[in-house]
N, C-alpha and C positions, 0 to 999 in steps of 0.2 A: 393695142398696148400706146395708151397715150400718156402723158403726166397729168396728176389729179391733184386740184389744190381746192380744198371747199370746207366752210362753214358749214355745220347741216344742226336742226332740231332734233333730227332721225337718227335712231341708232347708226353707230357706224359697221356699213358693209366692209367687211375684211376681205369677204372674197372680190371685191370691186376696188381694193386698194389693192390688192396681189398682180390681179391682171394689170392694173395701170403700170406695173414693173418690168412683166412680164417678158421678155423678149429673148430669142435664142442666142443672141449675142452676148449674150449677160451670165455667167454660170457662177454669181455671188449676188444673193438678195438678203439686206439686213433690215430688219423691221424693228421700231420702238413703239410699243401699245402703253401708253398710260391710263390707269383704272384710277377708280375710285378708292381708296384707303378707309380705316377706320377710326383713325386717328390724326391728330393736326397741330404739334409743339405740346405735345401729353395731354392735349384734350380731347373726350372721344365725340368721334362725325358720324353723322348720319346721313350726308353725303356732300354734294356741292353744286353751285350754281354758277352758270356762265352765260358774262352777256359778251357779245364782239360788235365792232365796226368791220360787219361781213365782208362788205367791197374793197374796203382797206387791208385788212387783216389778207385775202387770197392776195391782192395785189402784192403783198408782201413775202405771201408764201412763195408767191412762183419767182420772184426777184431772189429768195434763199434758194430755191430750185435752180438756178441758172448759176448761183454762185456755187454750188456744190457740183455740179457740172464741171465749172471751170474751174473750181480748186482740185478735185478728186476724180472726174476723170469718169464720174458715172453718168450712164446713158439715160435711166429715166428716174422721174423725183413723185411721188405723192405725198399729200401731207392733209389731213382732214380734222376736224378740231370740231366737235360739240359742243351747243350750247343748250341752254336750261338746264332744268335739273335735274341732276343723275345723283341714285343712289349707289352704296357701296358696289362695287366689283364692276361697275360699270366702265365700259371704255371710254375716256373723255375725248383723249388722241391717238392717232396712229401717223409716224413716219416712215416710210419705204423705199431705199432703195435698191437699184441693181447696176451691175459693174460688172466687167471680166471676170473680176478678181477681189477676194474677199479685203485684202490688204485694202483695196481703196473705198470699199462699200460701208465698213464699219467706222471707222472716222466719220466717215460723208453722214452715214446716220445721226454719228451724235451732235457733230455740227447742226444738221437741221433742226435737230429738238430746239439743241439750247440756243438756236438764233431764232427760232419761231416764238419761246416763249420770252425770250429778251426784245423783242422787236414788235410783233403782231398785237393790234389792240382788242387784247382777248382780256378780259378780267373775271376773275374767280370770287365768291363767294363762299365761304366756309359755314354749312352749319351743322351747328354742334348739336348733342343729344339734349343738353339742358335747355333747347331754344335761342340761344344766342348766337348772333352769327356776323360773320366779320368781312370784310371785302380784302382781297392782295391782287395786286397785279402780276405777279409770277410766284413762283413754289418758296422764292427766295424773299421777298419783300414786303410784310404788310403796309398796309394804306392806312393813315391816319382815320 
C-alpha cells in the first residue's frame, strides 16, 4: 500500500491501482475510471490519442494527492493516466482514493479527477471516424 502516480503507455493495471489504496484502516474506496467513448460533440469517434509531459504530470499528480489527503482526510491516492492511441472502451485514466469513511472518499475522488484534468500537462486528440482529428487540453476546452 503505497500511493501511485503514473503516466503510462501500457494498459492501466486496475489491480495495481486498487492495491495502491488498500489499507486495513480504510473502509471506503472510491474509484473513477475514464474510458474512450464513441462520440464527442455529436461526432462519431474512433478513439483518442493522448500526449503528456510525463515528469511534470506525475509531479502535479503527487501534489494533487497531497491536497486530497489534507483536505479530505483520505489515506491513500492513486492516479494513472494512459498516453498513446486508445480505442473505444479502453481505460484512459483511473483515480482511486481510500479513507476510513465514504463521506470523505466520494468528494475526494471527484476532486482528484477534476484537478487532474484541469492542471496536469496532458493533451487529448479526438480521432473521428471521418478521418479528421482535433486536439483538446481537457474535456471542456478545444484548442484552436
